[in-house]
Backbone as a chain_set.jsonl record, in Angstrom:
{"seq": "MTVAVLGASPKPERYAYKAFRMLQDHHHRVVPVHPTLKELEGVPVSPSLDDITEEIHTLTVYVGPRFIGEEIDRIVRLKPGRVILNPGTESPELMAALDQAGIPYLKACTLVMLRTGQFDTSAA", "coords": {"N": [[149.072, 188.538, 189.976], [148.299, 187.672, 186.661], [148.196, 189.534, 183.742], [147.01, 190.07, 180.532], [147.679, 192.228, 177.84], [145.956, 193.157, 175.24], [146.743, 194.391, 172.172], [149.001, 195.778, 172.738], [151.384, 198.456, 172.937], [154.358, 200.189, 171.891], [154.452, 202.874, 172.065], [154.665, 205.674, 174.044], [152.578, 207.537, 174.336], [150.239, 206.194, 173.935], [147.321, 204.609, 175.27], [147.401, 201.868, 175.742], [150.112, 201.391, 176.141], [150.508, 202.918, 178.455], [148.9, 201.488, 180.224], [150.27, 199.038, 180.273], [152.676, 199.831, 181.55], [151.665, 200.865, 184.004], [150.377, 198.635, 185.081], [152.612, 197.023, 185.575], [153.866, 198.67, 187.468], [152.108, 198.295, 189.525], [152.738, 195.799, 190.299], [151.906, 193.579, 188.786], [152.087, 190.683, 186.72], [152.738, 191.096, 183.398], [151.571, 190.332, 180.196], [152.234, 191.338, 177.195], [150.464, 191.661, 174.102], [150.84, 191.549, 170.713], [150.94, 191.499, 167.194], [153.357, 192.004, 165.76], [155.397, 193.061, 167.364], [158.347, 192.176, 169.153], [159.441, 192.439, 171.683], [158.761, 194.406, 174.606], [160.086, 196.876, 176.268], [161.952, 195.049, 177.332], [160.297, 192.975, 178.031], [159.012, 189.973, 176.873], [156.908, 189.793, 174.004], [153.804, 188.435, 173.203], [152.82, 187.099, 170.132], [150.217, 186.443, 169.556], [147.037, 185.791, 171.095], [146.587, 183.095, 171.124], [149.084, 182.021, 171.547], [149.633, 182.17, 174.198], [150.235, 180.362, 177.056], [149.885, 180.263, 179.747], [147.759, 180.743, 182.658], [145.469, 183.366, 182.495], [144.507, 186.007, 184.395], [143.274, 188.489, 183.938], [142.246, 189.963, 180.943], [142.993, 192.775, 179.246], [141.627, 194.958, 176.96], [142.746, 196.667, 174.144], [142.099, 197.031, 171.521], [140.278, 198.187, 168.864], [136.729, 197.96, 167.966], [136.584, 197.593, 165.216], [138.682, 195.941, 164.585], [138.481, 193.793, 166.265], [137.027, 191.522, 165.634], [138.427, 189.246, 164.522], [139.73, 188.422, 166.76], [137.96, 187.428, 168.601], [137.305, 184.602, 168.841], [139.79, 183.719, 169.727], [140.007, 185.013, 172.179], [137.939, 183.798, 173.622], [138.891, 181.15, 173.619], [141.174, 181.501, 175.175], [140.134, 181.919, 177.698], [140.122, 183.912, 179.863], [140.054, 185.107, 183.29], [138.576, 187.393, 183.516], [137.494, 190.068, 181.355], [138.487, 193.262, 180.401], [136.976, 195.851, 178.832], [138.185, 198.497, 177.488], [137.529, 202.073, 177.154], [136.161, 202.753, 173.993], [136.645, 200.291, 172.929], [134.52, 198.639, 173.037], [132.446, 196.05, 171.91], [129.61, 194.73, 170.527], [129.477, 192.169, 169.414], [131.694, 190.844, 170.553], [131.003, 191.048, 173.274], [128.668, 189.498, 173.338], [129.742, 186.981, 172.695], [131.402, 186.594, 174.91], [129.497, 186.535, 176.953], [128.118, 184.192, 176.198], [130.154, 182.323, 176.557], [130.48, 182.459, 179.224], [132.317, 184.177, 180.364], [133.248, 186.746, 182.427], [132.938, 190.298, 181.967], [133.963, 193.735, 181.947], [132.985, 197.024, 181.207], [135.143, 199.331, 181.282], [137.866, 201.428, 182.429], [141.117, 200.476, 182.464], [143.284, 201.977, 183.443], [142.052, 203.876, 185.144], [140.851, 202.129, 186.945], [143.131, 200.984, 188.131], [144.316, 203.273, 189.275], [142.415, 203.978, 191.176], [142.248, 201.882, 192.904], [140.492, 199.83, 192.268], [141.071, 197.777, 190.551], [142.261, 195.369, 191.538], [140.298, 194.582, 193.274], [138.012, 194.061, 191.89], [136.026, 191.438, 191.127], [136.896, 188.361, 189.56]], "CA": [[148.039, 188.267, 189.001], [148.801, 187.814, 185.301], [147.304, 190.352, 182.922], [147.387, 190.197, 179.122], [147.296, 193.501, 177.224], [145.729, 192.945, 173.814], [146.946, 195.655, 171.468], [150.126, 196.459, 173.392], [152.036, 199.444, 172.081], [155.602, 200.75, 172.409], [154.352, 204.338, 172.006], [154.3, 206.159, 175.379], [151.343, 208.33, 174.35], [149.087, 205.298, 173.769], [146.784, 204.088, 176.529], [147.863, 200.492, 175.914], [151.446, 201.479, 176.742], [150.343, 203.41, 179.827], [148.378, 200.371, 181.009], [151.396, 198.12, 180.433], [153.572, 200.387, 182.577], [150.997, 200.992, 185.295], [150.19, 197.277, 185.593], [153.902, 196.63, 186.143], [154.063, 199.469, 188.684], [151.243, 197.707, 190.557], [153.295, 194.47, 190.56], [151.245, 192.51, 188.05], [152.845, 190.108, 185.61], [152.064, 191.573, 182.197], [151.857, 189.652, 178.935], [151.783, 192.162, 176.074], [150.089, 190.903, 172.907], [150.898, 192.359, 169.493], [151.405, 190.565, 166.151], [154.678, 192.251, 165.171], [156.412, 193.411, 168.367], [159.049, 191.036, 169.746], [159.548, 192.711, 173.107], [158.365, 195.743, 175.035], [160.915, 197.221, 177.431], [162.559, 193.84, 177.861], [159.281, 191.953, 178.289], [158.639, 189.295, 175.63], [155.549, 190.055, 173.53], [153.154, 187.303, 172.559], [152.27, 187.551, 168.85], [148.795, 186.123, 169.482], [146.455, 185.211, 172.303], [146.725, 181.642, 171.009], [150.428, 181.626, 171.964], [149.736, 182.263, 175.654], [149.966, 179.051, 177.641], [149.622, 180.379, 181.182], [146.443, 181.228, 183.04], [145.356, 184.833, 182.483], [143.462, 186.497, 185.301], [142.569, 189.591, 183.285], [142.626, 190.406, 179.6], [142.56, 194.148, 179.039], [141.538, 195.093, 175.504], [143.061, 197.956, 173.528], [141.882, 196.857, 170.087], [138.953, 198.717, 168.562], [135.741, 197.031, 167.416], [136.854, 197.352, 163.798], [139.695, 194.886, 164.463], [138.317, 192.771, 167.297], [136.345, 190.343, 165.105], [139.306, 188.088, 164.383], [140.255, 188.063, 168.072], [136.906, 186.926, 169.495], [137.501, 183.178, 169.114], [141.026, 183.58, 170.518], [139.698, 185.455, 173.553], [137.131, 182.739, 174.235], [139.788, 180.001, 173.854], [142.092, 181.87, 176.256], [139.36, 181.792, 178.939], [140.63, 184.73, 180.975], [139.133, 185.238, 184.413], [137.703, 188.51, 183.166], [137.943, 190.916, 180.251], [138.186, 194.683, 180.558], [136.795, 196.55, 177.56], [138.518, 199.897, 177.72], [136.716, 202.968, 176.322], [136.41, 202.688, 172.559], [136.87, 198.913, 172.488], [133.291, 197.877, 173.218], [131.976, 195.367, 170.704], [128.471, 193.86, 170.83], [129.814, 190.801, 169.007], [132.575, 190.292, 171.579], [130.247, 190.918, 174.524], [127.779, 188.344, 173.178], [130.572, 185.776, 172.767], [131.828, 186.452, 176.3], [128.314, 186.085, 177.695], [127.856, 182.794, 175.837], [131.229, 181.499, 177.115], [130.494, 182.609, 180.677], [133.492, 184.957, 180.763], [132.801, 188.068, 182.854], [133.636, 191.448, 181.391], [133.638, 195.066, 182.447], [133.252, 198.175, 180.345], [135.829, 200.177, 182.254], [139.203, 201.877, 182.041], [142.145, 199.832, 183.28], [144.074, 203.0, 184.126], [141.244, 204.413, 186.244], [140.706, 201.061, 187.928], [144.397, 200.883, 188.86], [144.522, 204.492, 190.078], [141.431, 204.093, 192.25], [142.262, 200.682, 193.724], [139.405, 198.927, 191.903], [141.53, 196.716, 189.655], [142.469, 194.126, 192.272], [139.124, 194.212, 194.052], [136.932, 193.637, 190.988], [136.052, 189.97, 191.069], [137.042, 187.673, 188.272]], "C": [[148.62, 188.528, 187.614], [147.744, 188.496, 184.436], [147.849, 190.389, 181.497], [146.84, 191.518, 178.59], [147.196, 193.282, 175.722], [145.783, 194.277, 173.085], [148.054, 196.463, 172.104], [150.824, 197.39, 172.402], [153.335, 199.923, 172.72], [155.561, 202.287, 172.48], [153.845, 204.887, 173.34], [152.994, 206.955, 175.439], [150.086, 207.468, 174.243], [148.626, 204.759, 175.124], [147.235, 202.654, 176.783], [149.251, 200.464, 176.545], [151.344, 201.919, 178.196], [149.817, 202.307, 180.732], [149.484, 199.348, 181.277], [152.3, 198.581, 181.573], [152.905, 200.409, 183.955], [150.714, 199.614, 185.906], [151.487, 196.77, 186.221], [154.162, 197.376, 187.452], [153.233, 198.937, 189.847], [151.576, 196.218, 190.783], [152.509, 193.313, 189.941], [152.211, 191.967, 187.007], [152.068, 190.457, 184.349], [152.541, 190.78, 180.982], [151.333, 190.555, 177.822], [151.494, 191.277, 174.861], [150.045, 191.86, 171.722], [151.505, 191.484, 168.397], [152.81, 190.805, 165.624], [155.766, 192.652, 166.164], [157.051, 192.147, 168.923], [159.184, 191.198, 171.256], [159.149, 194.151, 173.378], [159.086, 196.012, 176.343], [161.452, 195.975, 178.126], [161.58, 192.717, 178.178], [158.919, 191.296, 176.956], [157.164, 189.559, 175.283], [155.023, 188.795, 172.855], [152.549, 187.787, 171.237], [150.762, 187.342, 168.729], [148.315, 185.612, 170.836], [146.603, 183.697, 172.296], [148.09, 181.145, 171.472], [150.625, 181.682, 173.48], [149.335, 180.921, 176.25], [149.64, 179.129, 179.134], [148.212, 180.913, 181.441], [146.461, 182.752, 183.109], [144.195, 185.235, 183.374], [142.598, 187.533, 184.599], [143.14, 189.815, 181.893], [142.095, 191.823, 179.462], [142.704, 194.469, 177.552], [141.799, 196.528, 175.073], [143.017, 197.835, 172.009], [140.447, 197.287, 169.81], [138.037, 197.695, 167.917], [135.984, 196.68, 165.953], [137.81, 196.173, 163.592], [139.483, 193.716, 165.416], [137.717, 191.473, 166.766], [137.209, 189.102, 165.036], [139.872, 187.612, 165.719], [139.232, 187.351, 168.955], [137.096, 185.453, 169.827], [138.749, 182.949, 169.964], [140.789, 183.964, 171.974], [138.923, 184.359, 174.276], [138.005, 181.513, 174.537], [140.746, 180.267, 175.015], [141.431, 181.684, 177.629], [139.941, 182.613, 180.078], [139.59, 184.789, 182.092], [138.15, 186.366, 184.225], [138.329, 189.267, 182.003], [137.551, 192.343, 180.583], [138.139, 195.3, 179.169], [137.006, 198.028, 177.84], [137.697, 200.791, 176.8], [137.141, 202.917, 174.853], [136.621, 201.279, 172.036], [135.616, 198.059, 172.588], [132.808, 197.323, 171.882], [130.804, 194.473, 171.084], [128.754, 192.401, 170.495], [130.696, 190.117, 170.06], [131.805, 190.075, 172.88], [129.298, 189.722, 174.468], [128.564, 187.034, 173.3], [131.05, 185.528, 174.197], [130.677, 185.962, 177.168], [128.069, 184.595, 177.457], [128.893, 181.859, 176.463], [131.283, 181.576, 178.639], [131.718, 183.34, 181.199], [133.027, 186.351, 181.169], [133.607, 189.181, 182.183], [133.12, 192.725, 182.031], [133.871, 196.067, 181.334], [133.824, 199.215, 181.289], [137.181, 200.584, 181.692], [140.214, 201.261, 182.999], [142.935, 200.861, 184.074], [143.327, 203.582, 185.323], [141.098, 203.361, 187.339], [141.971, 200.913, 188.766], [144.592, 202.083, 189.786], [143.604, 204.576, 191.29], [141.346, 202.841, 193.124], [141.166, 199.683, 193.397], [139.876, 197.721, 191.095], [141.628, 195.378, 190.382], [141.232, 193.67, 193.026], [137.954, 193.797, 193.187], [137.055, 192.13, 190.788], [136.218, 189.467, 189.643], [136.347, 186.342, 188.358]], "O": [[149.352, 189.498, 187.418], [146.579, 188.098, 184.402], [149.02, 190.704, 181.286], [145.693, 191.881, 178.85], [148.205, 193.226, 175.019], [144.982, 195.175, 173.342], [148.057, 197.692, 172.025], [150.847, 197.141, 171.197], [153.418, 200.051, 173.942], [156.528, 202.917, 172.907], [152.714, 204.6, 173.731], [152.371, 207.032, 176.498], [148.979, 207.968, 174.442], [149.44, 204.488, 176.007], [147.431, 202.268, 177.936], [149.536, 199.612, 177.387], [152.011, 201.361, 179.067], [150.238, 202.198, 181.884], [149.61, 198.851, 182.396], [152.644, 197.795, 182.456], [153.514, 200.016, 184.95], [150.804, 199.449, 187.122], [151.46, 196.153, 187.286], [154.622, 196.784, 188.428], [153.602, 199.104, 191.009], [150.792, 195.481, 191.381], [152.453, 192.216, 190.496], [153.047, 192.699, 186.477], [150.881, 190.151, 184.24], [153.738, 190.586, 180.77], [150.138, 190.55, 177.529], [152.178, 190.282, 174.621], [149.311, 192.848, 171.728], [152.492, 190.793, 168.647], [153.412, 189.879, 165.081], [156.949, 192.587, 165.83], [156.362, 191.15, 169.14], [159.061, 190.234, 172.011], [159.194, 195.002, 172.49], [158.746, 195.453, 177.386], [161.411, 195.864, 179.351], [161.997, 191.621, 178.553], [158.557, 191.991, 176.007], [156.295, 189.548, 176.155], [155.709, 188.174, 172.043], [151.835, 188.79, 171.225], [150.105, 187.98, 167.907], [149.094, 185.071, 171.62], [146.732, 183.083, 173.355], [148.24, 179.959, 171.762], [151.675, 181.282, 173.984], [148.247, 180.408, 175.988], [149.168, 178.152, 179.716], [147.566, 181.461, 180.548], [147.357, 183.348, 183.707], [143.049, 184.852, 183.138], [141.37, 187.478, 184.648], [144.354, 189.85, 181.697], [140.889, 192.05, 179.55], [143.768, 194.276, 176.963], [141.173, 197.471, 175.559], [143.806, 198.463, 171.303], [139.512, 196.804, 170.449], [138.498, 196.685, 167.384], [135.626, 195.591, 165.506], [137.761, 195.493, 162.567], [140.236, 192.743, 165.373], [137.884, 190.424, 167.387], [136.781, 188.022, 165.442], [140.432, 186.519, 165.801], [139.603, 186.736, 169.955], [137.052, 185.088, 171.002], [138.756, 182.074, 170.83], [141.306, 183.322, 172.887], [139.229, 184.035, 175.423], [137.868, 180.907, 175.6], [141.088, 179.346, 175.757], [142.099, 181.332, 178.601], [140.224, 182.073, 181.148], [138.404, 184.55, 181.867], [137.022, 186.309, 184.714], [139.516, 189.13, 181.708], [136.422, 192.606, 180.996], [139.121, 195.277, 178.427], [136.125, 198.715, 178.357], [137.213, 200.327, 175.768], [138.323, 203.025, 174.526], [136.761, 201.083, 170.828], [135.648, 196.874, 172.257], [132.767, 198.025, 170.872], [130.972, 193.549, 171.88], [128.32, 191.5, 171.213], [130.47, 188.96, 170.413], [131.944, 189.031, 173.516], [129.146, 189.01, 175.461], [128.101, 186.089, 173.938], [131.098, 184.383, 174.647], [130.854, 185.085, 178.014], [127.842, 183.836, 178.399], [128.565, 180.739, 176.854], [132.043, 180.844, 179.273], [132.116, 183.147, 182.348], [132.467, 187.073, 180.344], [134.789, 189.023, 181.878], [132.016, 192.786, 182.572], [134.853, 195.965, 180.599], [133.089, 199.895, 182.005], [137.583, 200.138, 180.617], [140.164, 201.502, 184.206], [143.227, 200.645, 185.25], [143.908, 203.758, 186.394], [141.211, 203.673, 188.524], [141.891, 200.736, 189.982], [144.986, 201.926, 190.942], [143.962, 205.169, 192.308], [140.474, 202.745, 193.988], [140.929, 198.766, 194.183], [139.143, 196.741, 190.971], [141.13, 194.366, 189.889], [141.123, 192.497, 193.383], [136.987, 193.23, 193.698], [138.084, 191.633, 190.329], [135.747, 190.068, 188.678], [136.339, 185.586, 187.387]]}, "num_chains": 1, "name": "protein.A"}
């Protein structure tokens, strides 16, 4: 399954980095997304959601509501199978846009979902 990590980070203490690593450990293809990073541990980083051409099963969000506004249209255009809004990333504006586009979303923690076996079993 291909998973995009919006707000990818090279900093090991960040949850976005931990999700990137744990998704790989669980054998998912990970597409990190960050506007200025070129690669993350040898994995090419997409500068924008608009640059992703492959089908994304899950988009996991690590961008806070303060910065998500400019990403909403890109998320809808990407049409991921589902979106995970990690703690602190919930945005009423984004949730409304996802509802309108018919894109399912979860307010959940990617790390917890992976650790408890819920990530692969949550329907998209």
